[in-house]
C-alpha positions in Angstrom: -14.8 -22.4 8.5 -18.1 -24.1 9.2 -20.5 -21.7 10.7 -23.1 -22.8 13.3 -25.9 -20.2 12.9 -27.5 -21.2 16.2 -24.3 -20.1 18.0 -24.3 -16.4 18.8 -20.5 -16.2 18.6 -20.5 -17.6 15.1 -23.2 -15.3 14.0 -21.4 -12.3 15.5 -18.2 -13.3 13.6 -20.1 -13.6 10.3 -21.7 -10.2 10.8 -18.4 -8.6 11.5 -16.2 -10.3 8.9 -18.3 -11.3 5.9 -17.9 -8.8 3.1 -21.4 -9.5 1.8 -22.8 -8.3 5.1 -20.3 -5.4 5.2 -21.6 -4.2 1.8 -25.2 -4.2 3.1 -24.1 -2.2 6.2 -22.3 0.6 4.2 -23.8 4.1 4.4 -23.7 4.4 0.6 -24.9 0.8 0.0 -27.8 2.0 -2.2 -25.3 3.5 -4.6 -22.9 0.5 -4.6 -25.7 -2.1 -5.0 -27.7 -0.2 -7.7 -24.7 0.5 -9.8 -23.1 -2.9 -9.6 -26.5 -4.5 -10.4 -27.0 -2.1 -13.3 -23.5 -2.6 -14.7 -23.0 -6.4 -14.2 -26.5 -8.0 -13.9 -28.7 -5.8 -16.0 -26.1 -5.7 -18.8 -25.2 -9.3 -18.3 -21.5 -8.7 -18.1 -18.9 -10.6 -16.1 -16.1 -8.0 -16.3 -15.3 -4.5 -17.5 -12.2 -2.8 -18.7 -11.2 0.0 -16.3 -12.0 2.9 -18.7 -15.4 1.4 -19.6 -16.5 0.9 -16.0 -15.2 4.3 -15.0 -17.2 6.0 -17.8 -20.3 4.0 -16.9 -20.1 5.0 -13.3 -19.5 8.7 -14.2 -22.8 8.7 -16.2 -24.6 6.8 -13.4 -23.4 9.4 -10.9 -24.4 12.3 -13.2 -27.9 11.0 -13.5 -28.3 10.5 -9.7 -26.8 13.9 -8.9 -29.3 15.7 -11.2 -32.0 14.8 -8.6 -29.9 15.2 -5.5 -26.2 16.2 -5.1 -25.7 13.4 -2.7 -22.5 11.8 -4.0 -19.6 14.2 -4.4 -16.8 11.8 -5.3 -15.8 11.0 -8.9 -16.0 7.6 -10.5 -12.3 6.7 -10.0 -12.5 7.6 -6.3 -15.5 5.3 -5.8 -14.0 2.4 -7.8 -10.8 2.6 -5.8 -12.7 2.6 -2.5 -14.9 -0.4 -3.5 -11.9 -2.3 -4.7 -10.0 -1.7 -1.4 -13.1 -2.9 0.5 -13.2 -6.0 -1.7 -16.6 -5.4 -3.2 -14.8 -5.3 -6.6 -11.8 -7.2 -7.8 -9.3 -5.4 -10.0 -7.2 -7.7 -12.2 -5.0 -7.6 -15.3 -6.1 -8.7 -18.8 -3.2 -9.9 -20.8 -5.1 -9.6 -24.1 -5.9 -5.9 -23.7 -2.8 -5.1 -21.5 -5.0 -3.2 -19.1 -6.9 -3.3 -15.8 -10.3 -5.0 -15.5 -12.9 -5.0 -12.8 -15.2 -7.9 -11.8 -17.5 -8.7 -8.9 -16.1 -10.6 -5.9 -17.9 -13.8 -4.7 -19.1 -12.0 -1.6 -20.7 -9.2 -3.7 -22.3 -11.8 -6.0 -23.8 -13.4 -2.9 -25.1 -10.0 -1.6 -26.8 -9.2 -5.0 -28.3 -12.6 -5.3 -29.7 -12.5 -1.8 -31.3 -9.1 -2.4 -33.0 -10.3 -5.6 -34.4 -13.2 -3.7 -35.9 -10.9 -1.1 -38.3 -9.5 -3.6 -39.4 -12.5 -5.6 -41.7 -11.9 -8.5 -45.4 -12.8 -8.0 -44.9 -15.9 -10.1 -43.1 -18.6 -8.2 -42.9 -22.0 -9.9 -43.4 -24.7 -7.3 -44.4 -27.5 -9.7 -41.1 -27.3 -11.7 -39.1 -27.3 -8.5 -41.1 -30.3 -7.1 -40.6 -32.2 -10.3 -36.9 -31.3 -10.3 -36.5 -32.5 -6.7 -38.4 -35.7 -7.5 -36.2 -36.5 -10.5 -33.1 -35.7 -8.5 -34.2 -38.0 -5.7 -35.0 -40.8 -8.1 -31.7 -40.5 -9.9 -29.8 -40.4 -6.6 -31.5 -43.6 -5.4 -31.0 -45.6 -8.6 -27.5 -44.5 -9.6 -26.1 -44.9 -6.1 -27.5 -48.4 -5.8 -25.7 -51.7 -6.6 -29.1 -53.4 -7.1 -28.9 -54.6 -10.7 -32.6 -55.5 -10.8 -33.6 -52.0 -9.7 -31.5 -50.5 -12.5 -32.9 -52.8 -15.1 -36.5 -52.2 -14.0 -36.0 -48.4 -14.2 -34.6 -48.6 -17.7 -37.4 -50.9 -18.8 -39.9 -48.5 -17.3 -38.3 -45.6 -19.2 -38.2 -47.6 -22.5 -42.0 -48.4 -22.1 -42.7 -44.7 -21.4 -40.7 -43.7 -24.5 -42.4 -46.3 -26.7 -45.8 -45.2 -25.4 -45.1 -41.6 -26.1 -43.8 -42.4 -29.6 -47.1 -44.2 -30.4 -49.1 -41.2 -29.2 -47.0 -38.8 -31.3 -47.6 -40.9 -34.4 -51.3 -40.5 -33.8 -51.0 -36.8 -33.3 -51.7 -37.1 -29.6 -49.0 -35.3 -27.6 -48.8 -33.0 -24.6 -47.5 -29.4 -25.0 -46.4 -27.2 -22.2 -48.8 -24.3 -21.5 -47.7 -20.8 -20.9 -47.4 -21.0 -17.1 -45.4 -24.3 -17.3 -43.0 -22.7 -19.8 -42.6 -19.5 -17.7 -42.1 -21.6 -14.6 -39.3 -23.6 -16.0 -37.7 -20.6 -17.6 -37.6 -18.7 -14.3 -36.0 -21.7 -12.6 -33.5 -22.0 -15.5 -32.4 -18.3 -15.0 -32.1 -18.8 -11.2 -29.9 -21.8 -11.7 -27.8 -20.0 -14.3 -27.2 -17.1 -11.9 -26.1 -19.4 -9.1 -23.8 -21.2 -11.4 -22.0 -18.0 -12.4 -21.6 -17.2 -8.7 -20.1 -20.6 -8.1 -17.5 -19.9 -10.7 -16.5 -16.7 -8.9 -16.0 -18.7 -5.7 -13.9 -21.4 -7.3 -11.7 -18.7 -8.9 -11.4 -17.0 -5.6 -10.3 -20.3 -3.9 -7.5 -20.6 -6.4 -6.4 -17.0 -5.8 -6.3 -17.6 -2.0 -4.2 -20.7 -2.7 -1.8 -18.7 -4.7 -1.6 -16.0 -2.0 -1.1 -18.6 0.8 1.6 -20.4 -1.1 3.6 -17.2 -1.5 3.2 -16.3 2.2 4.3 -19.8 3.2 7.4 -19.6 1.1 8.3 -16.2 2.6 7.8 -17.4 6.2 9.5 -20.8 5.8 13.0 -21.6 4.6 11.9 -24.5 2.3 13.7 -26.0 -0.7 12.1 -25.3 -4.0 11.1 -28.9 -4.4 9.4 -29.1 -1.0 7.6 -25.8 -1.6 6.2 -26.9 -5.0 5.2 -30.3 -3.5 3.0 -28.5 -0.9 1.6 -26.1 -3.5 0.5 -29.0 -5.8 -0.9 -30.9 -2.9 -3.1 -27.9 -1.9 -4.1 -27.5 -5.6 -5.1 -31.2 -5.9 -7.0 -30.8 -2.6 -9.2 -28.1 -4.1 -9.8 -30.2 -7.3 -10.6 -33.2 -5.2 -13.3 -31.4 -3.2 -17.0 -31.9 -4.3 -16.9 -28.4 -5.7 -13.7 -29.1 -7.6 -14.9 -32.4 -9.0 -18.1 -30.9 -10.1 -16.3 -28.1 -11.9 -14.0 -30.5 -13.7 -16.9 -32.5 -15.0 -18.7 -29.4 -16.1 -15.7 -28.0 -17.9 -15.0 -31.2 -19.8 -18.7 -31.3 -20.8 -18.8 -27.6 -21.9 -15.5 -27.8 -23.9 -17.0 -30.4 -26.2 -17.7 -28.5 -29.5 -20.8 -30.5 -30.1 -22.2 -29.7 -26.7 -21.5 -26.0 -27.2 -23.3 -26.1 -30.6 -26.2 -28.0 -29.0 -26.4 -25.5 -26.1 -26.5 -22.5 -28.5 -29.3 -24.1 -30.5 -31.4 -24.8 -27.5 -31.0 -21.3 -26.2 -32.1 -19.8 -29.5 -35.1 -22.0 -29.6 -36.2 -21.1 -26.1 -35.8 -17.4 -26.7 -38.0 -17.7 -29.9 -41.0 -18.9 -27.8 -43.9 -16.4 -27.9 -44.7 -17.3 -24.3 -41.4 -15.7 -23.1 -41.7 -12.4 -25.0 -41.9 -10.4 -21.8 -38.7 -12.0 -20.4 -36.5 -11.5 -23.5 -35.5 -7.9 -22.6 -33.9 -8.9 -19.3 -32.9 -12.4 -20.3 -29.4 -13.7 -19.5 -29.8 -16.8 -21.6 -28.7 -15.1 -24.9 -25.2 -14.8 -23.5 -25.2 -17.9 -21.4 -22.9 -19.9 -23.6 -20.4 -17.0 -23.9 -20.5 -16.4 -20.1 -20.1 -20.1 -19.2 -17.2 -20.6 -21.5 -15.5 -17.4 -20.4 -16.0 -18.1 -16.7 -14.9 -21.8 -17.1 -11.8 -20.8 -19.0 -10.9 -18.2 -16.3 -11.2 -20.8 -13.6 -9.3 -23.3 -15.6 -6.5 -20.8 -16.4 -6.2 -20.0 -12.7 -4.4 -23.3 -12.2 -1.9 -22.5 -14.9 -1.6 -18.9 -13.6 -0.8 -20.2 -10.1 2.1 -22.3 -11.5 3.3 -19.4 -13.6 3.2 -16.9 -10.8 4.9 -19.2 -8.3 7.6 -20.0 -10.9 8.3 -16.3 -11.3 8.2 -15.9 -7.5 10.7 -18.7 -7.0 12.9 -17.4 -9.8 13.0 -13.9 -8.2 13.8 -15.4 -4.8 16.5 -17.6 -6.3 17.9 -14.5 -8.1 18.1 -12.6 -4.8 19.8 -15.5 -3.0 22.3 -15.9 -5.9 23.0 -12.1 -5.8 23.6 -12.3 -2.0 26.1 -15.2 -2.5 27.8 -13.2 -5.2 28.1 -10.2 -2.9 29.7 -12.4 -0.2 32.2 -13.9 -2.6 33.1 -10.4 -3.9 33.7 -9.2 -0.4 36.0 -12.2 0.3 37.9 -11.4 -2.9 38.3 -7.7 -1.8 39.6 -8.8 1.7 42.0 -11.2 0.0 43.4 -8.3 -2.2 43.6 -6.0 0.9 45.8 -8.4 2.8 47.8 -9.7 -0.2 50.7 -7.4 0.4 50.2 -7.3 4.2 49.9 -11.0 5.1 49.6 -12.0 8.8 53.0 -12.4 10.5 51.8 -15.3 12.6 52.3 -18.7 11.0 49.0 -20.1 12.2 46.7 -17.1 11.6 43.8 -19.4 11.0 42.9 -22.7 12.6 40.3 -25.2 11.3 39.0 -27.9 13.6 39.6 -30.8 11.2 39.4 -33.6 13.7 36.3 -34.4 15.7 36.5 -34.7 19.5 35.6 -38.3 20.4 34.5 -39.2 23.9 34.0 -42.9 24.3 32.2 -44.3 27.3 34.9 -46.8 27.9 37.4 -44.0 28.4 35.7 -42.9 31.6 37.4 -43.9 34.8 35.7 -46.2 37.3 34.5 -44.7 40.5 37.0 -44.6 43.3 36.2 -44.0 46.9 37.5 -40.8 48.4 40.6 -41.3 50.6 40.1 -40.3 54.2 42.4 -37.6 55.4 44.5 -38.7 58.4 45.2 -36.0 61.0 48.2 -36.2 63.2 47.0 -35.7 66.8 50.4 -35.6 68.4 51.1 -32.6 70.6 53.3 -30.1 68.9 56.3 -29.3 71.0 57.6 -25.7 71.3 60.3 -24.9 68.9 63.4 -22.8 69.8 63.6 -21.5 66.2 62.8 -17.8 65.9 60.3 -16.9 63.1 60.0 -13.4 61.7 56.5 -11.9 61.7 57.4 -8.6 60.3 55.5 -9.3 57.0 52.3 -9.4 59.0 52.9 -5.8 60.0 53.9 -4.7 56.6 50.4 -5.0 55.1 49.2 -2.0 53.1 46.7 0.1 54.9 44.8 3.2 53.6 43.2 5.4 56.3 39.8 6.7 55.1 40.0 9.6 57.6 43.1 11.0 55.9 41.4 10.9 52.5 38.2 12.5 53.9 40.3 15.3 55.4 42.1 15.8 52.1 38.7 16.1 50.3 37.5 18.7 52.7 40.8 20.7 52.4 40.7 20.7 48.6 37.0 21.8 48.6 37.7 25.0 50.4 36.4 27.9 48.4 34.5 25.7 45.9 31.1 23.9 46.0 32.2 20.6 44.4 35.3 18.7 43.2 35.7 15.6 41.1 37.8 12.6 41.9 40.1 13.2 38.9 40.8 16.8 40.2 41.6 15.5 43.6 44.1 13.0 42.2 45.7 15.7 40.0 46.2 17.8 43.2 47.4 14.9 45.4 48.6 11.9 43.3 47.8 8.4 44.5 50.6 6.9 46.6 49.2 3.6 47.7 48.0 2.3 44.3 44.6 0.7 43.6 43.8 0.3 47.3 43.8 4.1 47.8 41.6 4.6 44.7 39.1 2.0 45.9 39.0 3.8 49.3 38.1 7.1 47.5 35.4 5.4 45.7 34.1 3.8 48.9 33.9 7.2 50.5 32.0 8.6 47.5 29.5 5.7 47.8 28.9 6.5 51.5 28.7 10.2 50.8 26.2 9.6 48.0 23.6 8.3 50.5 23.8 11.7 52.3 23.7 13.7 49.0 27.4 14.7 49.5 28.6 12.9 46.4 27.3 12.0 42.9 28.4 8.9 41.0 27.4 9.3 37.3 27.5 5.8 35.6 26.7 7.3 32.2 29.9 9.4 32.1 33.4 7.9 32.5 36.7 9.4 33.5 40.2 8.0 33.2 42.3 8.0 36.4 46.1 7.7 36.1 48.3 6.5 39.0 51.7 4.9 39.5 51.9 1.3 40.4 55.4 0.0 41.4 57.0 2.6 39.2 54.7 1.9 36.2 51.9 4.2 35.0 48.5 2.6 35.2 45.1 3.8 34.0 41.6 2.8 35.2 38.2 3.9 33.9 35.7 4.8 36.6 32.2 6.4 36.6 32.5 10.2 37.0 32.6 10.8 40.8 31.9 14.3 42.2 32.1 15.3 45.9 29.7 18.0 47.1 29.9 20.4 50.0 
């Protein structure tokens, strides 16, 4: 995410989330920074095997605690904490078949920033100015389509070279003095340190790509082909960035055996200069080629590693899916064997909808107006026929007063009685209507705290209905005094 450092919210987010800032804010930051600088920068190492770094930290803690027993934890404890807080990265080395530790890009940034806070007294401005001038000139000329401009620049360089060759033949040449050599050497070491940090960041980018790809595959139900297509698109996207293109060009240049040999020769010649004697002890140049090749190979192998890990990840997922399919098939076979000797009696025990239901628009009926109802308004004459109305008086009626008196009678000598107990004492005579009336009474009584209806407990009520025994499940109903 692009950060606007003039926006207070962006700055607040960086201070809370950036691991480089978190490292500087730690209570034991002096221990972390001093040891990591001692182990990785002073010794010019890019990574350590776990036992080696543990031993180095144990010795470091021992020397510190001789002066002040400030750090009570052991080396393994601190390394585990620093790894969990992402100040260190713990990986796996296939060559040694063991764990290795290396600095994270955020820790690299923190260490580099601290070293820049306390710059040495010697700061080479001339070399930086010349470097900026040369970069500007190269940018203008090589980005231009002006052929005359390019030709004139090459002619100018040729004339300068011929003039310098003539002076050399006469024994007249300019040699860098001590401050010029020192100035360029300091600039060279700074550039080298930043380059190594860039490798860490590119490698971290590939790791994050690998992590995101796995998370996406877990969250989405994609086919293997679609998943790999997205992974390779993301991978190509990194390689197509300015950082990715720059790394590709660098790696192709560095992997040239002639360039490696030339680089090694140049480094040895520089370190043999008497003017740089005081810098040789802390110089990182003597291992520059080894570190560059090692870091470049690690970044380059990250691409192959992503493909390999994703392949294993997909294979594992495919295995799990196949195993699940196999389990389903086995369960179907078991069910088939179970019903082999006890087949369904129904002829059509399974039905498959083999024909689609088709609804064509032309099948719809046209709208038809609603036919008006004609009422006969003729006066109905009195009929002499006698009609029986006995059925109107034969309707079933349950008197609630009778049921309430029955409840009071049965509750004599007791504080409560359930509906099921009442029905056992006096069976239902008028069927479901009588049972509903009991329940209606309980509902009315409940408002006056004279009944309790417990929906969580159920009770089975039995009664005769037209000579047939019926059962109904009701909430437990208890009448209170």
